[in-house]
C-alpha positions as MATLAB code, in Angstrom:
seq = 'MPSFINISDNSGRNLCDISSDFGNLRISALRKASRISDSVDSVTIGPASVVENNENWNENIENKPNNLNITNKNFEKSTIIPNSSSRSGITFSIKKLLLENETQRREEVRQAIDKRKQQMEKSERALQQEMALMREILATKREREEAAELAKLEAEEEKLAQQSEIKKRHEQQLHVQRMQERKERLEREAEECRILKERETLFQRIRNNLRERCKDVGMLSKTSKDKNSVLQMLGPYTMKLKELSQQIEMINEKARKGELTDYDVHLADQIARQGEEILNDCAAEIARIEAFYEEETAKREHEMKLAAANVQIENAILQQAAQQSYAIDGQTLQQLHHDLEIIQPLDGLPETPPNEIASNAPETGATTTDSSSVETVIYEQDHESFQIYQAAKQFLEQCTESQAFREFKESIATKKFRFECQKAINVPVNTISVINGSHLLDKYNKLRNLLSGRSPLNVNQYPQGPLFCKNLLARNIVSQGETLVSSKSEAAFGIAAVTLALMCDFPDFAELLKAHFYKTCPYLIPHFPSKLQGQSDEEYYTELGYKYIDGVVEKQTKFLTRISGIMRLYATIIVTNRRRGVTCAHPLGLQIAWRWLASTINYEVQPKFADICATLILDMLEVVGNSLWTAYPRQCPKLLNLLRQHYYPQVQNCGGVSGGPVARLEKFLNDSIVNNFIPPPEGQLPPNFW';
ca = [
     -76.903   14.019    2.915;
     -80.633   13.066    3.090;
     -81.587    9.499    3.673;
     -83.685    7.435    1.250;
     -84.906    5.088    3.988;
     -86.231    7.301    6.847;
     -88.540    9.688    4.925;
     -91.533   10.923    7.074;
     -94.771   12.797    6.033;
     -96.817   15.434    8.034;
     -99.122   12.857    9.646;
     -96.156   10.910   11.077;
     -96.895    7.767    9.008;
     -94.530    6.203    6.547;
     -94.620    3.523    3.899;
     -93.720    0.920    6.537;
     -96.862    1.855    8.557;
     -98.959    1.515    5.307;
     -97.595   -1.783    4.457;
     -98.267   -3.063    8.011;
    -101.955   -1.999    7.749;
    -102.285   -3.924    4.512;
    -100.913   -6.921    6.242;
    -103.314   -6.718    9.105;
    -106.193   -6.360    6.612;
    -105.163   -9.355    4.689;
    -104.895  -11.498    7.820;
    -108.424  -10.314    9.123;
    -109.909  -11.117    5.759;
    -108.197  -14.435    5.743;
    -109.512  -15.290    9.243;
    -113.076  -14.459    8.435;
    -112.914  -16.403    5.229;
    -111.705  -19.359    7.102;
    -114.670  -19.186    9.420;
    -117.229  -18.961    6.632;
    -115.436  -21.312    4.245;
    -117.609  -24.214    5.430;
    -120.843  -22.490    4.719;
    -119.944  -20.512    1.569;
    -119.198  -22.263   -1.606;
    -119.522  -19.498   -4.179;
    -118.145  -16.095   -4.915;
    -119.370  -13.455   -2.431;
    -117.300  -10.347   -3.408;
    -117.197   -8.545   -6.669;
    -119.262   -8.513   -9.691;
    -119.065  -12.272  -10.007;
    -120.633  -12.778   -6.619;
    -123.791  -14.826   -6.143;
    -126.200  -13.838   -3.459;
    -128.251  -16.694   -2.230;
    -131.746  -16.435   -0.774;
    -130.792  -18.061    2.445;
    -131.867  -16.270    5.468;
    -129.736  -18.348    7.718;
    -126.777  -17.210    5.773;
    -127.654  -13.652    5.793;
    -128.386  -13.745    9.392;
    -124.990  -15.279    9.990;
    -123.521  -12.599    7.977;
    -125.293   -9.781    9.881;
    -124.525  -11.356   13.250;
    -120.785  -11.688   12.388;
    -118.779   -9.016   14.151;
    -116.902   -6.702   11.940;
    -113.328   -6.842   13.161;
    -111.896   -4.526   10.566;
    -110.022   -1.699   12.057;
    -111.413    1.185   10.134;
    -110.388    4.605   11.200;
    -113.079    6.551    9.394;
    -115.872    7.593   11.971;
    -118.514    7.964    9.225;
    -117.789    4.381    8.221;
    -118.186    3.219   11.772;
    -121.573    4.851   12.106;
    -122.817    3.562    8.773;
    -121.976   -0.004    9.848;
    -124.592    0.034   12.670;
    -127.585   -1.533   10.930;
    -130.721   -2.584   12.779;
    -131.723   -6.107   12.771;
    -134.724   -5.226   10.860;
    -132.736   -3.869    7.766;
    -133.424   -5.780    4.600;
    -131.062   -8.170    2.792;
    -130.522   -5.613    0.012;
    -129.554   -3.000    2.458;
    -126.943   -5.227    4.088;
    -125.611   -6.087    0.577;
    -125.444   -2.463   -0.230;
    -123.632   -1.559    2.961;
    -120.960   -4.365    2.462;
    -120.385   -3.288   -1.078;
    -120.210    0.308   -0.290;
    -117.976   -0.347    2.664;
    -115.628   -2.323    0.481;
    -115.721    0.228   -2.305;
    -114.876    3.011    0.251;
    -112.205    1.070    1.787;
    -110.717    0.155   -1.610;
    -111.042    3.861   -2.629;
    -109.500    5.066    0.630;
    -106.727    2.581    0.320;
    -105.975    3.671   -3.116;
    -105.991    7.192   -2.232;
    -103.600    6.633    0.679;
    -101.303    4.607   -1.605;
    -101.433    7.381   -4.177;
    -100.619    9.975   -1.538;
     -97.796    7.752   -0.180;
     -96.397    7.251   -3.707;
     -96.695   11.013   -4.335;
     -95.038   11.764   -1.054;
     -92.423    9.290   -1.716;
     -91.900   10.637   -5.178;
     -91.595   14.142   -3.725;
     -89.105   12.968   -1.105;
     -87.123   11.076   -3.804;
     -87.090   14.169   -5.989;
     -86.110   16.233   -3.008;
     -83.402   13.714   -2.158;
     -82.333   13.611   -5.723;
     -82.029   17.361   -5.802;
     -80.060   17.416   -2.573;
     -77.981   14.758   -3.985;
     -77.413   16.591   -7.097;
     -76.575   19.643   -5.170;
     -74.145   17.599   -3.004;
     -72.703   15.986   -6.087;
     -72.321   19.480   -7.689;
     -70.654   20.615   -4.455;
     -68.374   17.674   -4.343;
     -67.574   18.173   -8.017;
     -66.616   21.813   -7.260;
     -64.548   20.789   -4.266;
     -62.895   18.038   -6.242;
     -62.302   20.449   -9.179;
     -60.897   23.050   -6.732;
     -58.658   20.379   -5.102;
     -57.627   19.094   -8.384;
     -56.738   22.526   -9.573;
     -54.690   23.125   -6.330;
     -52.938   19.738   -6.871;
     -52.250   20.541  -10.424;
     -50.936   23.911   -9.503;
     -48.702   22.422   -6.815;
     -47.597   19.738   -9.162;
     -47.001   22.315  -11.840;
     -45.028   24.405   -9.192;
     -43.061   21.376   -8.209;
     -42.288   20.514  -11.735;
     -41.221   23.994  -12.455;
     -39.127   24.073   -9.308;
     -37.458   20.809  -10.301;
     -36.949   22.120  -13.809;
     -35.420   25.263  -12.402;
     -33.250   23.174  -10.110;
     -32.128   20.962  -12.897;
     -31.411   23.975  -14.973;
     -29.254   25.364  -12.078;
     -27.632   22.089  -11.667;
     -26.924   21.913  -15.371;
     -25.615   25.402  -15.411;
     -23.399   24.620  -12.348;
     -22.101   21.493  -13.964;
     -21.569   23.272  -17.221;
     -19.517   26.032  -15.433;
     -17.789   23.341  -13.489;
     -16.912   21.411  -16.661;
     -15.806   24.732  -18.093;
     -13.555   25.386  -15.193;
     -12.277   21.838  -15.254;
     -11.523   22.188  -18.987;
      -9.787   25.477  -18.307;
      -7.778   23.864  -15.453;
      -6.903   20.973  -17.565;
      -5.844   23.182  -20.321;
      -3.754   25.271  -17.941;
      -2.211   22.063  -16.451;
      -1.521   20.752  -19.899;
       0.017   24.096  -20.870;
       2.023   24.122  -17.680;
       3.053   20.493  -18.256;
       4.141   21.143  -21.771;
       6.106   24.297  -20.568;
       7.634   22.194  -17.781;
       8.605   19.426  -20.211;
      10.003   21.880  -22.656;
      11.970   23.506  -19.904;
      13.134   20.209  -18.724;
      14.064   19.170  -22.344;
      15.893   22.496  -22.719;
      17.738   21.991  -19.401;
      18.459   18.272  -20.310;
      19.734   19.503  -23.673;
      21.950   22.129  -22.013;
      23.207   19.465  -19.645;
      23.946   17.078  -22.504;
      25.692   19.839  -24.416;
      27.720   20.879  -21.353;
      28.542   17.187  -20.689;
      29.651   16.587  -24.236;
      31.860   19.634  -24.006;
      33.403   18.336  -20.799;
      33.726   14.814  -22.314;
      35.367   16.189  -25.365;
      37.668   18.274  -23.162;
      38.773   15.176  -21.221;
      39.413   13.308  -24.529;
      41.561   16.278  -25.694;
      43.457   16.061  -22.361;
      44.066   12.368  -22.852;
      45.284   13.084  -26.437;
      47.497   15.910  -25.128;
      48.999   13.468  -22.701;
      49.681   10.996  -25.510;
      51.293   13.724  -27.503;
      53.561   14.841  -24.694;
      54.768   11.250  -24.411;
      55.452   10.952  -28.193;
      57.471   14.344  -28.273;
      59.571   13.433  -25.283;
      63.235   12.716  -25.660;
      63.495   10.400  -22.818;
      60.609    8.158  -23.774;
      61.324    5.402  -21.303;
      61.274    7.684  -18.301;
      58.230    9.468  -19.591;
      56.429    6.077  -20.181;
      57.410    4.993  -16.687;
      56.146    8.165  -15.165;
      52.890    8.177  -17.143;
      51.973    4.782  -15.849;
      49.840    5.867  -12.797;
      48.581    8.871  -14.695;
      47.475    6.627  -17.558;
      45.592    4.369  -15.071;
      43.988    7.494  -13.569;
      42.942    8.952  -16.940;
      41.485    5.440  -17.763;
      39.466    5.450  -14.564;
      38.210    8.957  -15.374;
      37.335    7.885  -18.856;
      35.320    4.967  -17.466;
      33.495    7.249  -15.183;
      32.724    9.667  -18.026;
      31.459    6.794  -20.043;
      29.132    5.691  -17.227;
      27.691    9.235  -17.094;
      27.520    9.186  -20.903;
      25.310    6.103  -20.604;
      22.928    7.957  -18.434;
      22.962   10.801  -20.914;
      21.996    8.404  -23.794;
      19.038    7.195  -21.713;
      17.876   10.719  -20.950;
      18.700   10.446  -17.174;
      21.317   13.061  -16.830;
      21.172   15.123  -13.749;
      22.880   18.251  -12.503;
      24.927   16.099  -10.110;
      26.159   14.052  -12.998;
      27.187   17.207  -14.832;
      28.881   18.496  -11.775;
      30.698   15.183  -11.294;
      31.779   15.213  -14.893;
      33.118   18.681  -14.485;
      35.140   17.477  -11.493;
      36.380   14.549  -13.589;
      37.390   16.914  -16.354;
      39.329   19.148  -13.799;
      41.052   16.111  -12.655;
      42.023   15.485  -16.202;
      43.302   19.040  -16.465;
      45.318   18.550  -13.227;
      46.695   15.350  -14.613;
      47.697   16.978  -17.779;
      49.402   19.800  -15.913;
      51.163   17.400  -13.694;
      52.226   15.307  -16.715;
      53.462   18.419  -18.393;
      55.429   19.523  -15.364;
      56.941   16.006  -14.889;
      57.683   15.766  -18.594;
      59.478   19.101  -18.327;
      61.296   18.127  -15.409;
      62.275   14.794  -16.992;
      63.391   16.740  -20.213;
      65.398   19.074  -18.109;
      66.931   16.276  -16.080;
      67.497   14.284  -19.378;
      69.223   17.299  -20.940;
      71.296   18.035  -17.885;
      72.216   14.412  -17.636;
      73.185   14.371  -21.396;
      75.366   17.423  -20.839;
      77.105   15.896  -17.806;
      77.705   12.712  -19.774;
      79.230   14.629  -22.629;
      81.480   16.673  -20.216;
      82.162   13.896  -17.797;
      82.483   10.750  -19.864;
      85.349    9.422  -17.757;
      83.537    9.799  -14.461;
      80.207    8.307  -15.672;
      80.733    4.850  -14.092;
      81.730    6.208  -10.742;
      78.794    8.650  -10.773;
      76.338    5.757  -11.565;
      77.614    3.777   -8.603;
      77.413    6.691   -6.255;
      73.917    7.613   -7.396;
      72.637    3.979   -7.014;
      74.117    3.938   -3.407;
      72.401    7.088   -2.431;
      69.101    5.947   -3.939;
      69.182    2.613   -2.020;
      69.975    4.388    1.214;
      67.063    6.827    0.792;
      64.648    3.916    0.038;
      65.695    2.117    3.240;
      65.212    5.187    5.386;
      61.774    5.845    3.730;
      60.657    2.365    4.372;
      61.829    2.411    8.082;
      59.885    5.723    8.525;
      56.700    4.330    6.986;
      56.941    1.147    9.044;
      57.329    2.979   12.219;
      54.290    5.185   11.557;
      52.170    2.075   10.759;
      53.464    0.326   13.779;
      52.463    3.353   16.092;
      48.852    3.485   14.669;
      48.379   -0.309   15.121;
      49.623   -0.074   18.720;
      47.290    2.950   19.366;
      44.350    0.747   18.176;
      45.450   -2.366   20.096;
      45.603   -0.727   23.552;
      42.031    0.682   23.180;
      39.518   -0.545   25.633;
      35.638   -0.075   25.736;
      34.169    2.493   27.983;
      33.019    1.467   31.465;
      29.371    0.644   31.832;
      28.844   -0.242   28.153;
      28.081   -3.640   26.683;
      31.010   -5.938   26.481;
      31.732   -5.639   22.723;
      35.452   -5.015   22.592;
      36.662   -3.986   19.081;
      38.998   -6.235   17.124;
      42.559   -4.997   16.509;
      43.002   -3.437   13.088;
      46.142   -5.212   12.386;
      45.164   -8.552   13.976;
      41.783  -10.108   14.407;
      42.693  -12.384   17.373;
      44.724  -11.375   20.461;
      46.942  -14.477   20.263;
      48.429  -13.378   17.008;
      50.811  -11.201   19.012;
      51.962   -7.549   18.625;
      52.216   -6.011   15.120;
      55.663   -5.610   13.754;
      57.083   -3.414   11.085;
      58.175   -6.448    9.193;
      56.543   -6.871    5.761;
      56.398  -10.737    6.278;
      54.536  -10.274    9.563;
      51.869   -8.003    7.895;
      51.406  -10.629    5.190;
      50.929  -13.372    7.865;
      48.304  -11.175    9.564;
      46.477  -10.606    6.507;
      46.475  -14.375    5.688;
      45.178  -15.171    9.268;
      42.452  -12.567    8.828;
      41.287  -14.050    5.496;
      41.485  -17.488    6.981;
      39.048  -16.724    9.792;
      36.682  -14.975    7.307;
      36.898  -17.945    5.094;
      36.077  -20.267    7.934;
      33.019  -18.284    8.720;
      31.982  -18.367    5.059;
      32.384  -21.961    4.918;
      30.518  -22.721    8.114;
      27.560  -20.678    6.951;
      27.695  -22.343    3.597;
      27.773  -25.825    5.123;
      24.954  -24.929    7.451;
      22.722  -23.631    4.661;
      23.398  -26.789    2.663;
      22.553  -29.141    5.405;
      19.343  -27.486    6.090;
      18.063  -26.929    2.496;
      19.857  -29.556    0.573;
      18.875  -32.654    2.452;
      17.007  -35.352    0.826;
      13.934  -34.863    3.119;
      13.820  -31.166    2.501;
      14.060  -31.662   -1.291;
      11.382  -34.247   -1.253;
       9.131  -31.880    0.712;
       9.702  -28.960   -1.705;
       9.003  -31.047   -4.762;
       6.079  -33.030   -3.501;
       2.656  -32.394   -5.057;
       0.916  -33.232   -1.821;
       2.585  -30.322   -0.040;
       2.153  -27.756   -2.950;
      -0.835  -26.109   -1.324;
       0.759  -26.049    2.040;
       3.829  -24.421    0.633;
       1.781  -21.817   -1.147;
      -0.125  -21.048    1.960;
       3.157  -20.654    4.053;
       4.554  -18.441    1.397;
       1.425  -16.200    1.503;
       1.450  -16.135    5.238;
       5.120  -14.916    5.223;
       5.051  -12.610    2.307;
       2.044  -10.416    3.351;
       3.338   -9.429    6.830;
       6.943   -8.925    5.683;
       5.961   -6.797    2.678;
       3.687   -4.570    4.907;
       6.175   -3.838    7.650;
       6.312   -0.143    8.431;
       7.266    2.096   11.331;
       3.741    3.679   11.581;
       3.819    2.923   15.291;
       4.702    0.319   17.780;
       1.345   -1.539   17.503;
       1.800   -2.119   13.811;
       5.261   -3.686   14.261;
       3.954   -5.819   17.169;
       1.051   -7.035   14.855;
       3.565   -8.164   12.051;
       5.831   -9.733   14.667;
       3.039  -11.687   16.339;
       1.834  -12.951   13.029;
       5.331  -14.302   12.079;
       6.113  -15.653   15.504;
       2.813  -17.597   15.754;
       3.472  -18.961   12.254;
       6.952  -20.194   13.105;
       5.948  -21.720   16.403;
       2.816  -23.482   15.021;
       0.271  -21.408   16.838;
      -1.301  -19.893   13.765;
      -4.393  -21.286   12.006;
      -1.797  -22.524    9.404;
      -0.148  -25.169   11.512;
       3.386  -25.540   10.161;
       4.027  -28.699   12.377;
       1.740  -30.794   10.348;
       4.809  -31.615    8.290;
       8.242  -32.480    9.751;
       9.884  -30.057    7.345;
       7.225  -27.319    7.749;
       9.036  -25.237   10.342;
      12.368  -25.329    8.521;
      10.703  -24.483    5.237;
       9.054  -21.352    6.807;
      12.160  -20.169    8.640;
      14.234  -20.674    5.479;
      11.594  -18.853    3.447;
      11.396  -15.975    5.817;
      15.207  -15.598    5.935;
      15.419  -15.450    2.229;
      12.484  -13.013    2.040;
      14.149  -10.611    4.500;
      17.434  -10.576    2.598;
      15.381   -9.875   -0.511;
      13.799   -6.830    1.240;
      17.372   -5.525    1.552;
      17.986   -5.957   -2.136;
      14.856   -4.286   -3.282;
      13.248   -2.041   -0.765;
      16.086   -0.904    1.366;
      18.295   -0.320   -1.641;
      15.825    2.356   -2.859;
      14.620    3.531    0.624;
      17.060    3.169    3.309;
      14.645    4.279    6.199;
      12.584    1.208    5.622;
      15.349   -0.920    7.043;
      14.620   -0.057   10.623;
      11.124   -1.499   10.789;
      12.174   -4.782    9.020;
      15.299   -4.910   11.385;
      13.209   -4.505   14.540;
      10.843   -7.336   13.624;
      13.735   -9.494   12.344;
      15.860   -9.020   15.545;
      12.836  -10.070   17.697;
      12.393  -13.212   15.625;
      16.202  -13.971   15.840;
      16.003  -13.784   19.626;
      12.965  -16.099   19.679;
      14.313  -18.648   17.193;
      18.145  -19.196   17.272;
      18.001  -21.503   14.288;
      16.337  -18.784   12.286;
      19.097  -16.444   13.249;
      21.628  -18.840   11.785;
      19.586  -19.236    8.610;
      19.336  -15.549    8.203;
      22.999  -14.966    8.594;
      23.828  -17.742    6.156;
      21.459  -16.215    3.503;
      23.091  -12.766    4.125;
      26.634  -14.285    3.601;
      25.556  -16.394    0.601;
      23.969  -13.482   -1.167;
      26.740  -10.947   -0.257;
      29.978  -12.686    1.045;
      31.537   -9.282    1.575;
      29.499   -8.983    4.926;
      31.865  -11.492    6.517;
      34.070  -10.082    4.721;
      35.074  -12.721    2.290;
      36.521  -11.994   -1.116;
      36.428  -15.228   -3.182;
      39.247  -15.867   -5.642;
      38.600  -17.545   -8.899;
      39.417  -21.336   -8.787;
      41.012  -23.410  -11.607;
      38.428  -24.640  -14.059;
      35.671  -22.305  -12.513;
      33.688  -20.623  -15.219;
      33.048  -16.850  -15.245;
      29.379  -17.277  -14.476;
      30.021  -19.626  -11.608;
      32.658  -17.186  -10.100;
      30.530  -14.027  -10.503;
      27.620  -15.915   -8.928;
      29.785  -16.775   -6.013;
      30.829  -13.002   -5.748;
      27.021  -12.163   -5.467;
      26.332  -11.070   -8.979;
      23.141  -12.088  -10.770;
      22.908  -13.430  -14.296;
      19.906  -12.640  -16.573;
      19.735  -14.481  -19.809;
      23.377  -15.392  -19.574;
      24.514  -11.690  -18.978;
      25.953  -10.524  -15.671;
      24.330   -7.565  -14.098;
      25.806   -4.111  -14.425;
      28.325   -2.848  -11.823;
      26.080    0.037  -10.757;
      23.069   -2.111  -10.263;
      25.155   -4.584   -8.334;
      26.500   -1.952   -5.976;
      23.089   -0.515   -5.380;
      21.802   -4.013   -4.504;
      24.506   -5.076   -2.128;
      24.408   -1.457   -0.546;
      20.809   -2.214    0.461;
      21.827   -5.636    1.891;
      24.653   -4.080    3.923;
      22.366   -1.325    5.176;
      19.740   -3.824    6.362;
      22.518   -6.084    7.973;
      24.102   -3.029    9.715;
      20.546   -1.856   10.746;
      20.089   -5.109   12.617;
      23.309   -4.496   14.417;
      22.297   -1.185   15.794;
      18.678   -2.130   16.484;
      17.761   -2.365   20.127;
      16.068   -5.454   21.469;
      12.456   -5.429   22.601;
      11.576   -4.494   26.043;
      11.896   -7.429   28.427;
      14.081   -9.385   26.038;
      17.297  -10.576   27.970;
      18.881  -12.821   25.390;
      22.224  -11.794   23.833;
      22.176   -9.690   20.701;
      22.645  -12.049   17.749;
      24.542   -9.331   15.829;
      26.194   -6.946   18.368;
      28.589   -4.005   17.740;
      31.578   -6.283   17.888;
      30.341   -7.686   14.568;
      30.598   -4.147   13.007;
      34.029   -3.526   14.619;
      35.353   -6.862   13.397;
      34.081   -6.290    9.881;
      35.783   -2.940    9.733;
      38.966   -4.351   11.085;
      39.006   -7.190    8.653;
      38.171   -5.119    5.648;
      40.950   -2.588    6.469;
      43.528   -5.390    6.625;
      42.483   -6.814    3.344;
      44.844   -5.889    0.556;
      42.727   -3.947   -1.920;
      42.299   -5.393   -5.364;
      40.979   -3.375   -8.294;
      37.934   -5.517   -8.835;
      36.870   -5.151   -5.192;
      37.902   -1.548   -4.667;
      34.501    0.153   -5.400;
      32.764   -2.637   -3.471;
      34.770   -2.082   -0.413;
      34.381    1.718   -0.540;
      30.557    1.359   -0.912;
      30.096   -1.116    1.897;
      32.529    0.765    4.231;
      30.456    3.904    3.701;
      27.169    2.129    4.302;
      28.511    0.481    7.522;
      29.864    3.723    8.848;
      26.794    5.704    8.090;
      24.489    3.195    9.931;
      26.635    1.986   12.694;
      29.207    4.963   13.047;
      27.195    6.909   15.512;
      26.861    3.866   17.902;
      30.540    2.962   17.556;
      31.437    6.481   18.374;
      29.213    6.539   21.402;
      30.469    3.103   22.747;
      34.079    3.748   21.797;
      34.840    7.487   21.760;
      38.611    7.012   21.761;
      38.876    4.189   19.159;
      36.556    5.582   16.472;
      38.570    8.667   15.619;
      41.755    6.633   15.279;
      39.909    4.123   13.105;
      38.693    6.924   10.879;
      42.203    8.404   10.673;
      43.588    5.088    9.671;
      40.943    4.803    6.903;
      41.776    8.187    5.606;
      45.512    8.102    5.891;
      46.301    4.499    4.809;
      43.221    2.628    3.553;
      41.645    5.322    1.387;
      44.755    6.119   -0.669;
      45.075    2.406   -1.498;
      41.460    2.320   -2.796;
      42.024    5.618   -4.534;
      45.150    4.537   -6.360;
      43.863    1.211   -7.318;
      42.966    0.721  -10.996;
      39.480    0.053  -12.167;
      37.654    2.063   -9.388;
      34.420    3.590  -10.518;
      35.058    6.778   -8.627;
      31.598    7.594   -7.248;
      31.836    5.369   -4.086;
      35.376    6.442   -3.458;
      34.619   10.176   -3.618;
      31.547    9.692   -1.238;
      33.748    7.790    1.234;
      36.392   10.572    1.080;
      33.706   13.276    1.879;
      32.279   11.174    4.684;
      35.681   10.666    6.407;
      36.745   14.231    6.055;
      33.399   15.482    7.477;
      33.356   13.051   10.349;
      37.057   13.839   11.305;
      36.643   17.614   10.923;
      33.258   17.652   13.046;
      34.627   14.869   15.425;
      31.141   13.362   15.221;
      29.184   10.761   13.123;
      25.422   11.666   13.009;
      22.938    8.905   13.768;
      21.286    7.240   10.746;
      18.069    8.859    9.357;
      14.921    6.823   10.450;
      16.561    5.142   13.523;
      13.839    4.049   15.936;
      13.892    5.510   19.447;
      14.553    3.162   22.378;
      11.523    1.150   23.703;
       9.606    1.984   20.402;
       7.616   -1.097   20.755;
];
């Protein structure tokens, strides 16, 4: 781009040189004027100048040197004037010189202006050309940018269109998938409804069939000739039919709620078959009674004279047969008791000798076949269990019912502390899982540090703080058995591992935990409370472990499920191994399980406790049975045989039994005896897991 400052002409001069000459000229003129200012007092240059006839002045003018730097050679020659020139000639020469200088100056100025103008025009043309070039470049660049932007916009629009198309296709696929899933769900629901309806229809047919069998049994009793004998014979069958009817009604309750399953239908079918068998047995017995009655009637008609003698002989024979039968039964029971008494644990195993089945303490002596001796043994068994129950109850009352503890629980000042303690206990307990050993160790360390006062929440800041936390933890663990373990039995092993470690660290916590176990479910001792005089039904059922909601006792099925979870957690603690490096005695060893089984078997079964005993025995054997079989391989098979041959028939023949627990117990006993093995519980932790 051309510069507007440095513009040169052909002669090498520029405007700066011209302006410098004018400056020198002005300075020279001013110097001369200052020298002659004293002698000249009028105008001497221009048309208004006054020429005075003063020779001295003229001579001074002529003698003054001309210092003007004039480049024109003709001008230099014309300035040489002889001294003899006249005044007019001098005047003419000065004027002419000045005029020529002025003319020359003007010409130079005009040329410089023209040249400057030409340079400016040239610069302007160059600038215009450059501007035009720049405009073209900018236009080209703008066109390229616009084209690129347009291409970018088109690409983005295309991309958005593709994404929109993909999204549309995806939504269509999702819609089709949802429609397909909805269709499948509707078909599945329709199929489930159809199956459920078929189940209900089949169940109602089975139920009606059982009702018909019950009516047929009643009709048989009405048409019998010997009504007294028939009614006496039908007593056990009537109780059995009543039990079957109750089981059918329980299944019918599930059918009304829409919860009927194939297992329920199968169970109802088995119940109906039992009803058929009872009907057939009743018919056979009634036919036998009828035949016997007719035979006896004929004999009485033909032998009226010998009737009294025949009656006496028959009574004597029946009495002798009964005595022989009792002696045989007593001898068999004595032999079984004796076999169990002489059992000793295997060498090398922990010293947890099992209790005798017929006697809970060695000092009670050998078991006899006398019925009075058996009753005494049962009383001593119940007495010991009752003592354990009372001791646990008193210990819990001393800890939680004291004046200081009640004030601590009711104080407003400790409300926030109690809330923090509850949170610090509930969170670890509710998140216990058998993911790995590190997870269990983390939960155990949190609870141990809390109970020992080494956590950020210092429980020792209040005197009742440690007891409050231990009691709260024990109650929470028992609650886990009622809720979590009752629905997911495998969860018991993680809870039991942490619980056992804490029981070894804090013996008072171990006692509190056992007290809460026994208070919530006294059958763990076992203890079967009797109703006291003046005791209300709610108080009695609460002591039995039932819960009341709005004044209504919980249903039996829910109660059995809940105490089954408690028993499984309790039994899981028994079979859980102590942590590596722990040397303290096991707070609940295998001897506890053996003693419980022995005490329960010796307890005389009552109708209201029959299904409870069957449920808890099954839970105990499923969890602890494998460990007992391993520790006592000779005793366990005999224990199972005693359960199947003597205890199970008592439970089965007891009135008011729900049937489900009894059937499951029978199947377990048969499978264990046939296989000569009890499998380990599902979910049991391996040794040294953590």
